[in-house]
C-alpha positions as CSV (number, residue, x, y, z in Angstrom):
1,M,13.1,-46.9,-24.5
2,N,10.3,-46.5,-22.0
3,H,10.3,-43.4,-20.2
4,S,6.9,-44.1,-18.6
5,R,8.8,-44.1,-14.9
6,Y,9.3,-40.3,-15.5
7,M,5.3,-39.8,-15.4
8,L,5.5,-38.3,-18.8
9,S,4.0,-39.1,-22.3
10,D,6.7,-40.2,-24.9
11,K,4.8,-37.7,-27.3
12,Q,5.6,-35.0,-24.7
13,V,9.2,-35.8,-24.1
14,N,9.9,-37.0,-27.6
15,H,8.7,-33.5,-29.1
16,I,11.4,-32.0,-26.9
17,S,14.2,-34.3,-27.5
18,L,13.9,-34.1,-31.2
19,K,14.2,-30.5,-31.1
20,D,17.2,-31.1,-28.8
21,L,18.5,-33.5,-31.2
22,A,18.0,-31.1,-34.0
23,Q,20.1,-28.3,-32.3
24,R,22.9,-30.7,-31.5
25,S,23.4,-32.3,-34.4
26,R,22.8,-29.4,-37.1
27,F,26.7,-28.9,-37.9
28,G,28.0,-32.4,-37.3
29,G,28.7,-33.4,-41.2
30,V,31.2,-30.4,-41.3
31,F,33.3,-32.2,-38.5
32,Y,33.3,-35.5,-40.5
33,L,34.3,-33.6,-43.7
34,L,37.2,-31.7,-41.7
35,A,38.3,-34.8,-40.0
36,F,38.4,-36.8,-43.3
37,W,40.3,-34.5,-45.1
38,A,42.7,-34.3,-42.2
39,A,43.3,-38.0,-42.7
40,V,43.7,-38.5,-46.5
41,F,45.5,-35.3,-47.1
42,S,48.2,-36.4,-44.8
43,S,48.8,-39.5,-47.0
44,T,50.6,-38.7,-50.0
45,A,49.1,-41.9,-52.0
46,A,45.5,-40.7,-51.2
47,R,46.0,-37.1,-52.5
48,A,46.4,-38.9,-55.9
49,H,42.9,-39.8,-55.8
50,L,41.1,-36.6,-56.0
51,E,37.9,-38.1,-57.5
52,I,37.5,-40.6,-55.1
53,I,38.0,-37.7,-52.4
54,G,35.8,-35.7,-53.8
55,A,33.1,-38.3,-53.9
56,F,33.4,-39.0,-50.2
57,S,33.4,-35.3,-49.6
58,F,30.3,-34.8,-51.7
59,C,28.7,-37.6,-49.6
60,F,29.5,-35.8,-46.2
61,L,28.4,-32.3,-47.7
62,L,25.1,-33.9,-48.7
63,L,24.5,-35.4,-45.3
64,Q,25.4,-31.9,-43.6
65,I,22.8,-30.1,-46.1
66,Y,20.1,-32.8,-45.0
67,R,21.0,-32.1,-41.4
68,L,20.1,-28.1,-42.1
69,V,17.2,-29.0,-43.8
70,L,16.1,-31.3,-40.9
71,F,16.8,-28.7,-38.3
72,F,14.9,-25.8,-39.9
73,S,11.9,-28.3,-40.2
74,V,12.0,-29.4,-36.8
75,S,12.6,-25.7,-35.7
76,S,9.7,-24.4,-37.6
77,S,6.9,-26.7,-36.9
78,N,5.3,-27.9,-33.8
79,A,2.8,-30.4,-35.3
80,M,4.9,-33.2,-37.1
81,D,5.2,-37.0,-37.1
82,I,7.8,-37.3,-34.3
83,S,8.8,-41.0,-35.3
84,S,9.4,-40.4,-39.0
85,Y,11.8,-37.4,-38.0
86,F,13.7,-39.7,-35.8
87,S,13.8,-42.2,-38.3
88,R,15.3,-39.4,-40.8
89,Y,17.8,-38.8,-38.2
90,A,18.6,-42.4,-37.6
91,F,19.4,-42.8,-41.5
92,V,21.7,-39.4,-41.4
93,Y,23.8,-41.0,-38.6
94,N,23.9,-44.6,-39.8
95,A,24.5,-43.2,-43.5
96,S,27.5,-41.1,-41.7
97,A,29.0,-44.4,-39.9
98,I,28.8,-46.2,-43.3
99,V,30.5,-43.5,-45.2
100,W,33.2,-42.7,-42.6
101,V,34.0,-46.7,-42.4
102,S,34.0,-46.8,-45.9
103,G,36.5,-43.8,-46.2
104,S,38.7,-45.4,-43.8
105,A,38.7,-48.6,-45.6
106,W,39.6,-47.0,-49.1
107,L,42.5,-45.1,-47.0
108,F,44.0,-48.2,-45.7
109,Y,43.8,-49.8,-49.3
110,V,45.5,-47.0,-51.2
111,N,48.3,-46.5,-48.5
112,P,49.4,-49.8,-47.3
113,M,52.5,-48.6,-46.1
114,V,51.0,-46.9,-43.2
115,D,51.1,-47.9,-39.6
116,L,47.6,-50.0,-39.8
117,A,47.3,-50.3,-36.2
118,V,47.8,-46.7,-35.4
119,S,45.6,-45.8,-38.3
120,I,42.7,-48.1,-37.5
121,N,42.8,-46.7,-34.0
122,M,42.7,-43.3,-35.0
123,M,40.0,-43.5,-37.5
124,A,37.8,-45.6,-35.0
125,A,38.3,-43.1,-32.4
126,A,37.6,-40.3,-34.5
127,G,34.3,-41.7,-35.9
128,I,33.1,-42.6,-32.3
129,S,33.8,-39.0,-31.3
130,I,32.4,-37.1,-34.0
131,G,29.2,-39.0,-33.5
132,G,29.5,-37.8,-29.9
133,V,28.2,-39.0,-26.6
134,T,26.4,-35.8,-25.8
135,V,25.2,-35.1,-29.1
136,L,23.3,-38.4,-29.4
137,A,22.2,-38.7,-25.6
138,P,18.5,-37.4,-26.7
139,S,18.3,-41.0,-28.4
140,Y,19.6,-44.1,-27.2
141,K,18.3,-46.3,-30.1
142,I,20.3,-43.8,-32.7
143,M,23.3,-44.1,-30.2
144,R,23.1,-47.9,-30.4
145,S,23.0,-48.5,-34.0
146,Y,25.5,-45.8,-34.6
147,F,28.2,-47.4,-32.3
148,V,27.5,-50.8,-33.9
149,L,28.1,-49.4,-37.4
150,I,31.4,-47.6,-36.2
151,C,33.1,-50.0,-33.7
152,W,32.4,-53.3,-35.6
153,P,34.0,-52.7,-39.0
154,F,37.1,-51.3,-37.3
155,A,37.3,-54.2,-34.7
156,L,36.8,-56.6,-37.6
157,A,39.3,-55.2,-39.7
158,A,42.0,-55.1,-36.9
159,G,41.4,-58.8,-36.1
160,L,41.7,-59.7,-39.9
161,L,44.5,-57.4,-41.0
162,L,46.9,-57.1,-38.1
163,D,49.4,-59.8,-37.2
164,N,49.2,-61.8,-34.1
165,P,49.1,-60.8,-31.3
166,G,48.8,-57.0,-31.8
167,N,45.4,-58.0,-33.9
168,F,43.8,-58.9,-30.6
169,I,45.1,-56.0,-28.7
170,V,43.9,-53.5,-31.0
171,T,40.5,-55.3,-31.4
172,G,40.3,-55.1,-27.8
173,L,41.2,-51.5,-27.7
174,I,38.7,-50.6,-30.4
175,L,35.7,-52.8,-28.7
176,G,36.7,-51.9,-25.3
177,Y,36.6,-47.9,-26.0
178,G,33.6,-48.3,-27.8
179,L,31.9,-50.0,-25.1
180,F,33.1,-47.4,-22.8
181,I,31.6,-44.5,-24.9
182,F,28.4,-46.6,-25.3
183,L,27.9,-47.1,-21.7
184,T,28.8,-43.7,-20.9
185,G,26.1,-42.4,-23.7
186,K,23.7,-44.5,-22.0
187,Q,23.9,-43.2,-18.8
188,Q,24.1,-39.9,-20.3
189,N,20.8,-40.8,-22.1
190,R,19.2,-41.4,-18.6
191,I,20.6,-38.2,-17.1
192,Y,19.3,-36.4,-19.9
193,W,15.6,-37.7,-19.8
194,Q,15.5,-37.5,-16.0
195,A,16.7,-33.7,-16.3
196,L,14.1,-33.2,-19.0
197,N,11.3,-34.5,-17.1
198,D,12.7,-32.8,-13.9
199,N,12.4,-29.4,-16.2
200,L,9.1,-30.2,-17.5
201,K,7.7,-30.8,-14.0
202,L,9.1,-27.8,-12.8
203,S,7.5,-25.8,-15.4
204,E,4.2,-27.6,-14.6
205,Q,4.7,-26.7,-11.0
206,A,5.5,-23.2,-12.0
207,E,2.4,-22.8,-14.1
208,E,0.3,-24.5,-11.3
209,L,1.6,-22.3,-8.6
210,E,1.1,-19.3,-11.1
211,K,-2.6,-20.1,-11.5
212,A,-2.9,-20.7,-7.6
213,K,-1.5,-17.3,-7.2
214,I,-4.0,-15.7,-9.7
215,A,-6.8,-17.7,-8.0
216,A,-5.5,-16.3,-4.4
217,E,-5.6,-12.9,-6.0
218,L,-9.1,-13.2,-7.6
219,A,-10.4,-14.6,-3.9
220,G,-8.7,-11.5,-2.1
221,Q,-10.1,-9.3,-4.5
222,A,-13.6,-10.9,-4.4
223,K,-13.0,-10.6,-0.5
224,A,-12.0,-7.3,-0.6
225,N,-14.9,-6.3,-3.0
226,F,-17.6,-8.0,-0.9
227,L,-16.3,-6.0,2.3
228,A,-16.3,-2.7,0.4
229,A,-19.7,-3.5,-0.9
230,M,-21.3,-4.5,2.6
231,T,-19.7,-1.8,4.3
232,H,-21.2,0.5,1.9
233,E,-24.6,-0.9,2.5
234,I,-24.3,-0.6,6.2
235,R,-22.9,2.9,6.1
236,T,-26.0,4.4,4.2
237,P,-28.5,3.6,6.8
238,M,-26.1,4.4,9.8
239,N,-25.8,7.7,8.5
240,G,-29.6,8.2,8.9
241,V,-29.4,6.5,12.3
242,L,-26.3,8.9,13.5
243,G,-27.9,11.8,11.9
244,M,-31.1,11.5,13.6
245,A,-29.7,11.0,16.8
246,Q,-27.8,14.2,16.6
247,L,-30.7,16.0,15.6
248,L,-32.5,14.6,18.4
249,S,-29.8,15.6,20.7
250,M,-30.2,19.1,19.7
251,G,-33.9,19.1,21.1
252,D,-35.3,20.0,24.3
253,L,-34.5,16.7,26.4
254,N,-34.1,16.2,30.4
255,E,-31.1,14.7,31.5
256,Q,-31.8,11.2,31.0
257,Q,-32.9,11.5,27.6
258,K,-29.8,13.2,26.9
259,Q,-27.7,10.5,28.2
260,Q,-29.6,8.2,26.3
261,V,-29.1,9.7,23.1
262,T,-25.2,10.1,23.9
263,V,-25.2,6.3,24.3
264,I,-27.0,6.0,20.9
265,N,-24.4,8.3,19.4
266,N,-21.5,6.6,20.8
267,A,-22.5,3.3,20.1
268,G,-23.1,4.1,16.3
269,R,-19.8,5.7,16.3
270,T,-18.4,2.7,17.8
271,L,-20.2,0.4,15.2
272,M,-18.6,2.3,12.4
273,H,-15.4,1.9,13.9
274,I,-16.1,-1.6,14.1
275,I,-16.9,-1.8,10.6
276,N,-13.8,0.0,9.4
277,N,-11.8,-2.4,11.8
278,I,-13.2,-5.4,9.5
279,L,-11.6,-3.6,6.6
280,D,-8.6,-2.6,8.8
281,Y,-8.0,-6.5,10.0
282,S,-7.5,-7.6,6.4
283,K,-5.4,-4.5,5.8
284,I,-3.1,-6.0,8.7
285,N,-2.8,-9.2,6.8
286,A,-1.9,-7.5,3.8
287,E,0.2,-4.9,5.5
288,Q,-1.6,-2.1,4.3
289,L,-3.2,-0.4,7.6
290,K,-2.0,2.8,8.1
291,L,-1.9,4.6,11.5
292,E,-3.6,7.9,12.2
293,K,-1.7,10.5,13.7
294,I,-4.1,13.0,15.4
295,E,-4.6,15.2,18.7
296,F,-6.6,13.5,21.0
297,S,-7.6,13.4,24.8
298,P,-6.8,9.9,26.3
299,R,-9.0,10.7,29.1
300,N,-12.0,11.3,26.4
301,V,-11.6,7.9,24.7
302,V,-11.6,6.1,28.2
303,N,-14.7,7.8,29.1
304,E,-16.5,7.1,25.9
305,V,-15.6,3.3,26.3
306,V,-17.0,3.5,29.7
307,L,-20.1,5.2,28.8
308,L,-20.7,3.0,25.7
309,L,-20.3,-0.1,28.2
310,S,-22.3,1.5,31.2
311,P,-25.6,-0.1,30.3
312,Q,-24.0,-3.5,30.6
313,F,-22.7,-2.7,33.9
314,D,-26.3,-2.0,35.0
315,I,-27.6,-5.7,34.5
316,K,-24.7,-7.2,36.6
317,P,-23.7,-6.6,40.4
318,I,-20.5,-5.4,39.1
319,N,-18.6,-2.0,40.4
320,F,-16.4,-0.2,37.6
321,L,-13.8,1.9,38.5
322,C,-11.7,4.4,36.5
323,T,-8.7,5.7,38.1
324,F,-6.1,8.5,36.1
325,G,-2.7,9.1,37.1
326,D,-0.6,12.2,35.9
327,I,-1.4,11.9,32.2
328,P,-1.3,14.7,29.3
329,E,-4.4,16.3,28.4
330,L,-3.5,15.7,24.7
331,V,-1.3,13.4,22.8
332,Q,-0.9,12.5,19.2
333,G,-1.6,9.2,17.8
334,D,-4.6,7.1,16.8
335,P,-7.6,7.3,19.1
336,Y,-9.7,4.9,17.1
337,L,-7.6,1.9,17.6
338,L,-7.0,2.8,21.2
339,H,-10.8,3.1,21.4
340,Q,-11.2,-0.6,19.8
341,I,-8.5,-1.9,22.0
342,L,-9.9,-0.6,25.4
343,Y,-13.5,-1.5,24.2
344,N,-12.1,-5.3,23.5
345,L,-10.4,-5.6,26.7
346,I,-12.9,-4.1,28.8
347,G,-15.8,-5.8,27.0
348,N,-14.0,-9.2,27.6
349,A,-13.5,-8.6,31.3
350,L,-17.3,-7.6,31.5
351,K,-18.3,-10.8,29.7
352,F,-16.2,-13.4,32.0
353,T,-17.3,-11.2,35.3
354,H,-20.3,-12.4,37.0
355,E,-19.9,-10.2,40.2
356,G,-17.3,-8.1,41.8
357,E,-15.5,-5.6,40.2
358,I,-13.8,-4.3,36.9
359,S,-11.4,-1.2,37.2
360,I,-8.9,0.6,34.6
361,E,-5.9,2.3,35.6
362,V,-4.4,4.5,33.4
363,S,-0.9,6.1,34.1
364,S,2.2,7.3,32.0
365,K,6.0,6.9,32.0
366,K,8.9,8.6,30.2
367,S,9.7,6.8,26.8
368,H,13.6,6.8,25.5
369,A,12.4,8.0,22.4
370,E,12.4,11.8,21.7
371,N,8.9,13.6,22.5
372,T,7.2,10.1,23.2
373,L,5.4,9.1,26.4
374,I,4.2,5.6,27.2
375,L,0.5,5.5,28.2
376,S,-0.1,2.3,30.4
377,F,-3.6,1.2,30.7
378,V,-4.4,-1.7,33.0
379,I,-7.8,-3.6,33.1
380,R,-8.4,-5.7,36.1
381,D,-11.4,-8.0,37.0
382,S,-12.6,-10.5,39.6
383,G,-14.1,-12.7,36.9
384,I,-13.4,-16.7,36.2
385,G,-9.8,-16.2,35.4
386,I,-7.4,-18.0,33.0
387,S,-5.4,-21.2,33.7
388,S,-1.7,-20.9,33.1
389,E,-1.8,-23.3,30.1
390,D,-4.8,-21.1,28.5
391,Q,-2.8,-18.0,28.8
392,G,-0.1,-19.0,26.2
393,K,-3.0,-19.5,23.6
394,I,-5.6,-16.9,24.2
395,F,-4.2,-14.5,21.7
396,E,-4.7,-17.1,19.0
397,Q,-7.3,-16.9,16.5
398,F,-10.6,-18.6,17.3
399,Y,-9.3,-19.8,20.5
400,Q,-11.7,-19.7,23.4
401,V,-11.2,-20.4,27.1
402,N,-14.9,-20.9,27.6
403,H,-15.2,-24.5,26.8
404,F,-16.0,-25.1,30.4
405,N,-18.8,-22.6,30.1
406,P,-21.4,-23.2,27.6
407,N,-23.2,-20.0,28.9
408,I,-20.6,-17.9,27.5
409,R,-20.4,-17.3,23.7
410,G,-17.8,-15.6,21.8
411,S,-15.9,-15.8,18.3
412,G,-12.3,-16.1,19.6
413,L,-11.2,-13.1,17.7
414,G,-11.4,-10.2,20.0
415,L,-8.0,-10.9,22.1
416,S,-6.3,-11.8,18.5
417,I,-7.5,-8.5,16.9
418,T,-6.3,-6.7,20.1
419,Q,-2.9,-8.1,20.1
420,R,-2.4,-7.3,16.3
421,L,-3.5,-3.8,16.9
422,V,-1.5,-3.3,20.0
423,E,1.7,-4.5,18.0
424,L,0.8,-2.2,14.9
425,M,0.7,0.5,17.3
426,E,4.4,-0.8,18.7
427,G,3.1,-1.4,22.0
428,T,2.8,-4.5,24.2
429,I,0.2,-6.3,25.9
430,S,0.3,-9.0,28.6
431,V,-1.6,-11.1,31.1
432,E,-1.7,-12.1,34.6
433,S,-4.2,-14.2,35.9
434,E,-5.8,-17.1,38.3
435,L,-8.5,-19.2,38.1
436,G,-11.2,-18.3,40.2
437,V,-9.8,-15.1,41.4
438,G,-9.5,-13.0,38.3
439,S,-7.3,-11.5,35.3
440,V,-5.1,-8.4,34.7
441,F,-4.5,-7.1,31.1
442,T,-1.9,-4.5,30.6
443,I,-1.2,-2.5,27.6
444,E,1.6,-0.2,27.0
445,L,1.4,2.0,24.0
446,P,3.9,5.1,22.6
447,F,2.2,8.4,21.8
448,T,3.5,11.4,20.7
449,L,3.8,14.5,23.1
450,I,2.1,17.8,22.1
451,A,3.8,21.1,22.5
452,Q,3.2,22.5,25.9
453,T,1.4,25.6,24.7
454,M,-1.4,23.1,23.2
455,Q,-1.3,20.9,26.3
456,Q,-2.2,23.9,28.6
457,K,-5.5,24.6,26.4
458,S,-8.3,22.6,27.7
459,F,-9.5,20.0,25.7
460,K,-13.0,20.5,23.6
461,S,-14.8,18.4,21.5
462,S,-15.1,20.0,18.0
463,T,-19.0,19.0,18.1
464,K,-21.0,22.1,18.5
465,I,-24.5,20.6,18.7
466,G,-27.5,22.7,19.4
467,G,-25.7,26.0,19.2
468,K,-26.1,28.3,15.9
469,P,-23.1,29.1,14.0
470,D,-22.0,32.9,13.4
471,L,-23.4,33.3,10.1
472,Q,-21.2,35.6,7.8
473,S,-23.4,34.7,5.1
474,D,-26.3,32.6,3.7
475,L,-25.1,29.7,1.5
476,H,-27.3,28.4,-1.3
477,I,-26.8,24.7,-1.2
478,L,-27.5,22.1,-3.9
479,L,-28.0,18.6,-2.3
480,V,-28.0,15.7,-4.7
481,E,-29.1,12.8,-2.6
482,D,-31.3,9.8,-3.9
483,N,-32.1,8.3,-0.3
484,K,-34.8,9.9,1.4
485,V,-33.6,9.4,4.9
486,N,-30.2,11.0,4.0
487,Q,-32.0,13.9,2.2
488,M,-34.0,15.1,4.9
489,L,-31.1,14.6,7.2
490,C,-28.9,16.7,5.5
491,E,-31.7,19.3,4.7
492,Q,-32.3,19.6,8.5
493,F,-28.5,19.9,9.2
494,F,-28.0,22.5,6.4
495,L,-31.1,24.5,8.0
496,K,-29.8,24.6,11.4
497,L,-26.3,26.0,9.8
498,G,-28.6,28.6,8.3
499,C,-28.3,27.7,4.8
500,S,-31.1,27.4,2.3
501,V,-31.5,24.0,0.4
502,D,-32.5,22.6,-3.0
503,C,-32.9,18.9,-3.5
504,A,-32.4,16.8,-6.4
505,E,-32.5,12.8,-6.3
506,T,-30.7,12.2,-9.6
507,G,-27.6,13.6,-11.8
508,I,-30.0,14.5,-14.6
509,M,-31.9,16.6,-12.0
510,A,-29.0,18.1,-10.8
511,L,-27.9,19.5,-14.2
512,E,-31.3,20.8,-14.3
513,R,-31.0,22.6,-11.2
514,F,-27.5,23.9,-12.0
515,N,-28.5,25.3,-15.4
516,S,-31.4,27.2,-13.6
517,A,-31.2,30.9,-13.2
518,Q,-30.2,30.6,-9.4
519,P,-26.6,30.0,-8.8
520,Y,-25.3,27.7,-6.0
521,D,-22.5,28.3,-3.4
522,V,-21.8,24.9,-3.2
523,I,-23.0,21.3,-4.3
524,F,-23.0,18.0,-2.1
525,M,-23.0,15.0,-4.4
526,D,-23.9,11.7,-3.9
527,C,-21.8,9.1,-5.9
528,N,-24.2,6.3,-6.6
529,M,-27.6,7.3,-8.1
530,P,-29.9,6.0,-10.6
531,E,-30.0,7.3,-14.2
532,M,-26.5,9.4,-13.9
533,D,-24.5,8.8,-10.8
534,G,-22.5,11.6,-9.0
535,F,-19.4,11.2,-11.0
536,L,-20.9,11.6,-14.6
537,A,-22.8,14.7,-13.1
538,T,-20.1,16.2,-12.0
539,S,-18.0,16.0,-15.1
540,A,-21.1,17.3,-17.1
541,I,-21.2,20.3,-14.4
542,R,-17.5,21.0,-15.1
543,Q,-17.9,21.0,-18.6
544,I,-20.9,23.3,-18.5
545,E,-18.6,25.6,-16.7
546,R,-15.7,25.2,-19.2
547,D,-18.2,26.0,-22.1
548,R,-20.1,29.2,-20.4
549,H,-16.3,30.1,-18.8
550,L,-17.8,30.0,-14.9
551,K,-16.2,30.0,-12.1
552,Q,-16.0,26.6,-10.6
553,T,-18.6,25.7,-7.9
554,P,-17.4,23.8,-5.0
555,I,-18.6,20.4,-5.2
556,V,-18.5,17.8,-2.2
557,A,-18.6,13.9,-2.5
558,L,-21.2,12.1,-0.4
559,T,-20.6,8.6,-0.2
560,A,-20.4,5.4,1.8
561,H,-17.5,4.1,-0.1
562,V,-14.2,4.7,2.2
563,E,-11.5,3.1,-0.4
564,A,-9.0,5.1,-1.5
565,S,-9.6,4.5,-5.2
566,I,-13.1,6.0,-4.9
567,K,-11.5,9.3,-3.2
568,Q,-9.3,9.4,-6.2
569,K,-12.3,8.8,-8.6
570,C,-13.9,11.8,-7.0
571,L,-11.2,14.1,-7.2
572,D,-10.5,12.7,-11.0
573,A,-14.2,13.6,-11.9
574,G,-13.7,17.2,-10.6
575,M,-15.0,17.3,-7.2
576,N,-13.1,19.2,-4.4
577,A,-13.7,17.5,-1.3
578,F,-14.9,14.3,0.2
579,L,-17.3,13.3,3.2
580,S,-17.8,9.6,4.1
581,K,-21.2,8.3,5.2
582,P,-22.0,8.3,8.0
583,F,-21.0,12.0,8.7
584,L,-21.6,13.9,11.6
585,F,-23.0,17.5,12.1
586,E,-19.8,18.7,12.8
587,D,-18.4,17.4,9.6
588,L,-21.0,19.3,7.7
589,E,-20.4,22.3,9.8
590,A,-16.5,22.6,9.1
591,M,-17.1,22.3,5.4
592,V,-19.6,24.8,5.5
593,T,-17.7,27.1,7.5
594,K,-14.6,26.7,5.5
595,I,-16.7,27.8,2.3
596,R,-18.1,30.6,4.3
597,K,-14.8,32.1,5.1
598,E,-12.9,31.1,1.9
599,G,-15.5,30.7,-0.9
600,S,-13.8,27.6,-2.1
601,L,-12.4,24.1,-0.9
């Protein structure tokens, strides 16, 4: 039978169907033997011929043994001559049919007194049933030959041996029953092949889906690795830019220079937040981004955004107004995401407004949730406006409403990212706009209230630039850093904090310094270095301390990596704390102050 319509090769399906046939027919010979015994031992005349009964029984038993041999041979081998095995099974069933018909003929001969019509019908039905429609469904050819060998001899015997008109009735019954079973078997054969094909196709699709899943996971991992590598490479030089800007701000500057340095610092910090948000955006898609829960001043966040964008306002004839309502001095939440949301919205208003006014109004209202306040930020502009049709699409990725103005360029991602960040913070964003008049974007975000005693304190930044800390003890620091700019930056930071510093450019040099006579109060260890990285160097230092029974020296990791896996790797290597590049003066100051007070991390 041609199964090409099922889109599978004969070899593929025949291999499976052969094993299925072997499974189904392995005990068929037993039923032939039991049915034959039931027929002959119910006849007194037949029981007198035990040697002939034994001969037929031996044939059925021999065929049963051969079935088991074929079953074990097919089950244990994957490389086989399939057509040869189908021929052997055809022989088994054809031989079974011949032995069954021969045994029935002998039974009729030795017992002439039996009701011949009933016996012929019974033996024919038994032979057809034992062969079985479901048993032979895997092979249409074997089924066809088996039914021919079973039905025609019994039909012929009925036609010749029975009297009229009963002979025609019994012959018709046998042929009709055989034809019915044959057609049913043929239909089941088709269903069997279709089901087999469907199962195989589903298996192939499952394998393809699994391969596609693995490929997608590998692509996602490659993307994550690329982003991690790029952010690492950007963070290292940014550490020098931000650090030097902070050092410059500690010098003797006039007001204009101080403002310019402040803008550099704020721009650098915002750039780092944007780099972080590139990673966060991919985490949003993977539902892995976690919100910060820290105390901050909403006023300060708004002022930082305004100060960062102020140079751009100077290039256009635009007035900027900032209005604060009755809002708390401190709230708890994620100031970095709020910063990016406001930066995106005000920057967007600035891009599409050529003259007139841009304003931001900040107000608050009570929330139904306990200890929660809703802060509302309304950004208005007198820009080009957005049509009602475009208002429903502006939050889609890569959609831009500036198609009518070729002088305005953008990626079409700003508002999409903003909406997703607002939703992540469990807030809402809405827009009202009119072409040629302007737009109004409103965001409402929930924040946790701080205790009243905390609210009454004036908000002060933790930054303490230009002032020398109260020194309780002078710290001797080993700085392990291969980047010259970062090495110079850290060294000057430490000197301003009243510490003495020794530098090492590789892990091997760090071990040599550590083995010197002068002990160190703390080690700041870069992770990525030539010859020996910071992880191996830290492990080696910890081993030296164990061998010499020394007290552990605090080791702080300095790295541009921000992944949780890298942080865990630092801790596993024996480091005590972690500072991500670019770090600020106050970050080092806090670390040094803690070591001065507690002597450890």
